[in-house]
Structure formats: structure tokens, C-alpha cells
matplotlib code that plots the C-alpha trace (Angstrom):
import matplotlib.pyplot as plt

x = [48.0, 47.9, 45.8, 43.4, 43.0, 42.6, 39.9, 38.0, 38.2, 37.2, 34.1, 33.2, 33.5, 31.3, 28.7, 28.6, 28.2, 25.3, 23.6, 24.0, 22.6, 20.0, 19.3, 19.3, 16.5, 18.7, 21.8, 22.6, 25.9, 25.1, 25.1, 28.3, 30.0, 28.8, 30.4, 33.6, 33.7, 33.9, 31.7, 29.3, 31.1, 34.3, 32.5, 31.8, 35.5, 36.0, 32.7, 30.5, 27.3, 25.8, 25.3, 29.0, 29.8, 27.4, 29.1, 32.4, 30.7, 29.6, 33.1, 34.4, 31.7, 32.6, 36.4, 37.0, 34.9, 37.6, 40.3, 37.9, 37.2, 40.9, 41.5, 38.9, 40.8, 44.2, 43.0, 41.7, 38.9, 36.1, 32.9, 31.1, 34.3, 34.5, 30.9, 31.6, 34.9, 33.0, 30.2, 32.7, 34.9, 31.9, 30.7, 34.2, 34.2, 30.7, 31.4, 34.6, 32.8, 29.1, 28.2, 29.0, 26.1, 23.7, 24.7, 23.3, 20.1, 19.9, 20.1, 16.5, 16.6, 19.9, 18.3, 15.8, 18.5, 19.3, 23.0, 23.4, 21.2, 23.7, 26.4, 24.2, 23.0, 26.6, 27.7, 24.7, 24.9, 28.6, 28.2, 25.2, 27.1, 30.0, 27.8, 25.8, 29.1, 30.1, 26.7, 26.9, 30.4, 29.1, 26.4, 28.8, 31.1, 28.2, 28.7, 25.0, 22.2, 21.7, 18.0, 18.7, 17.6, 20.7, 19.0, 16.8, 19.9, 21.7, 18.6, 18.7, 22.4, 22.1, 18.8, 20.5, 23.2, 20.7, 18.3, 21.0, 22.6, 19.2, 18.6, 22.1, 21.6, 18.1, 19.5, 22.3, 25.1, 24.5, 25.7, 28.6, 27.4, 30.1, 29.3, 25.5, 25.8, 28.3, 26.3, 23.1, 24.9, 26.4, 22.9, 21.6, 24.4, 24.5, 20.8, 21.5, 24.4, 22.0, 20.1, 23.1, 23.4]
y = [20.8, 19.5, 22.5, 21.8, 18.2, 19.3, 21.8, 19.2, 16.6, 19.2, 20.0, 16.3, 15.9, 19.0, 17.7, 14.3, 16.2, 18.2, 15.1, 13.4, 16.3, 17.7, 14.9, 15.3, 17.8, 20.1, 19.8, 23.0, 24.4, 27.4, 25.3, 23.5, 26.8, 28.2, 25.3, 25.8, 29.5, 30.2, 31.8, 29.6, 30.4, 28.8, 25.4, 25.8, 26.4, 22.8, 21.2, 22.3, 21.5, 20.2, 16.8, 16.7, 17.3, 14.5, 12.2, 13.0, 12.0, 8.7, 8.0, 8.8, 6.6, 3.6, 4.1, 0.9, -1.4, -2.6, -2.9, -4.9, -7.3, -7.6, -8.4, -11.2, -12.8, -12.5, -13.9, -17.2, -17.4, -20.0, -18.5, -17.9, -16.3, -14.2, -13.0, -12.1, -10.3, -8.4, -7.2, -6.5, -4.3, -2.0, -2.1, -0.9, 1.8, 3.1, 2.9, 5.0, 7.5, 7.6, 10.5, 8.4, 6.1, 8.8, 7.9, 4.3, 5.7, 8.2, 5.7, 6.1, 9.9, 9.8, 7.4, 10.1, 12.2, 10.9, 12.0, 10.0, 7.0, 4.9, 5.5, 4.6, 1.5, 0.4, 0.8, -1.2, -3.8, -4.4, -5.0, -7.3, -9.2, -9.8, -11.1, -13.3, -14.8, -15.6, -17.1, -19.3, -20.4, -21.3, -23.4, -25.2, -25.9, -27.1, -24.3, -23.5, -25.6, -25.7, -25.2, -21.6, -19.1, -17.0, -13.7, -14.0, -14.5, -11.6, -9.4, -10.4, -9.5, -6.2, -5.5, -6.3, -3.7, -1.0, -1.6, -1.8, 1.4, 3.2, 2.1, 3.1, 6.5, 6.8, 5.7, 8.4, 5.8, 4.4, 0.8, -0.8, -1.0, -3.5, -5.8, -5.7, -6.3, -9.2, -10.8, -10.7, -11.9, -14.9, -15.8, -15.7, -17.7, -20.2, -20.8, -21.7, -24.0, -26.1, -26.9, -28.7, -31.1]
z = [-93.4, -89.8, -88.7, -91.5, -90.4, -86.8, -87.7, -89.9, -87.1, -84.5, -86.6, -86.9, -83.1, -82.5, -85.0, -83.1, -79.9, -81.3, -82.7, -79.3, -77.3, -79.7, -82.2, -86.0, -85.8, -83.7, -85.9, -87.7, -88.9, -86.8, -83.7, -84.7, -85.3, -82.0, -80.2, -82.1, -81.4, -85.1, -87.8, -89.6, -92.9, -91.6, -91.7, -95.4, -96.1, -95.0, -95.9, -98.8, -97.1, -93.9, -95.6, -96.5, -92.8, -91.9, -94.4, -92.7, -89.4, -90.9, -92.1, -88.6, -87.0, -89.2, -89.1, -87.1, -89.2, -91.5, -88.7, -86.6, -89.5, -90.2, -86.5, -86.7, -89.6, -87.9, -84.6, -86.0, -83.5, -83.4, -84.8, -81.4, -80.1, -83.2, -82.8, -79.2, -80.2, -83.0, -80.6, -77.8, -80.0, -80.8, -77.2, -76.0, -78.7, -77.7, -74.0, -74.4, -76.7, -75.6, -77.9, -81.0, -80.1, -81.2, -84.8, -84.4, -83.1, -85.9, -88.8, -89.8, -89.9, -91.8, -94.4, -95.3, -96.9, -100.4, -100.2, -96.9, -97.5, -99.5, -96.9, -93.9, -95.8, -96.6, -93.0, -91.7, -94.4, -93.9, -90.2, -90.8, -93.4, -91.1, -88.3, -90.8, -92.1, -88.5, -87.7, -90.8, -89.8, -86.3, -87.9, -90.2, -87.3, -85.1, -82.6, -83.0, -84.3, -88.1, -87.4, -86.2, -88.8, -89.6, -90.4, -87.3, -85.1, -86.8, -86.2, -82.5, -82.2, -84.0, -82.1, -78.8, -79.4, -80.4, -77.5, -74.9, -76.3, -76.2, -72.6, -71.6, -72.9, -71.4, -68.0, -68.3, -68.8, -65.4, -66.1, -68.1, -71.7, -72.5, -69.6, -70.2, -74.0, -73.5, -70.7, -72.8, -75.9, -73.9, -72.6, -76.2, -77.7, -74.8, -75.3, -78.9, -78.0, -75.8, -79.0, -80.5, -77.5]

ax = plt.figure().add_subplot(projection="3d")
ax.plot(x, y, z, "-o")
ax.set_aspect("equal")
plt.show()
């Protein structure tokens, strides 16, 4: 049983590696098998199709979503601190595993597959919903102006993450992803705090 789990996880990691290096268009079960040093048919003993393998990748990609939300509840942070904690948790995850960031940048391509679309949408929607809840809490607690449009701020925070991840990858991981994201997030949130004064 342990060997089976190891093989399945190993296939997931190789799939992420292929997506990171070659994009979704370069992802084939043949390429994954080649990197694993196995026959392509071996993949299909573990996953019925390429899409089932990608679903396993998406599950792996989002494995920390629930624990991060649970940590937010346990820590009892103020809303702005909670937003920062939430964003920082992902920045640390991505900085420690740069290949996984290819999944964020592949959302649109993944949405084109009917079998994958609902899962991608659920991951994205859950993350957006968490940030929106924190933004609404920050407005209620006067940490940011009530005039700030919540969805717009959520878009800025999500967009910040995506753009910085893209630039980080394009610049060959030459700067600290975490530091840059947090510095920019602080600048954004501090600007909104000034409006409450």
C-alpha cells in the first residue's frame, strides 16, 4: 500500500514538473512516464486517464487550503493580519515549491476541460471567498474604509499574487517571492488604512 501511495505521489510530482517546464500543451502521459522511467501503461494502472492524473495534481495543489483556513480561525488574528497571514502562507508554499506555481498560471487552460473545470473553479472560488470574508471583516472593524469595494480589493490581492508569481518565474526565481508579495500587499493595505483616518 505504501509503495502504491509513493508511486501515485511520484506521478503527481512528475506531472507538476512537466506542466512547469512544458506547460499544459506539453503535458502528456508519455512525458510523465519518461521522467519516471516507467512504461506509459503503468500510469494507467494508477490513473484511468490524463485528466484523472490532473485532478490528483489539483488536489495536491490545494492540499493546504483547509489547514490554512483552520489556522486563521485558531490564531484569532485581526482581519488585516489575517489577510497578510493567508497571503504569506501561499507565498511560502510557492517559494518552497516553485514548480507548483505553474498550476496557478494554468487555471484558464485547465478550465477548458469539462472534467477539470468544476475543480479549478472550486479551488479559486474558495480562496476568493476566504479573502473576501477577511476584507469584509476588516471593513466592519474599521481596519479599512467602508468605502472600499470588497470585490475590487479581493481582485487586487489575487491579481497581485498571480502577477508577482508570473514575474518571479519569468525572472528565473531571482528574487524572494514571499518578500515581494508581502511588501506589495502591505503597501496596498497601508494605502487603504490611510483612508480611514
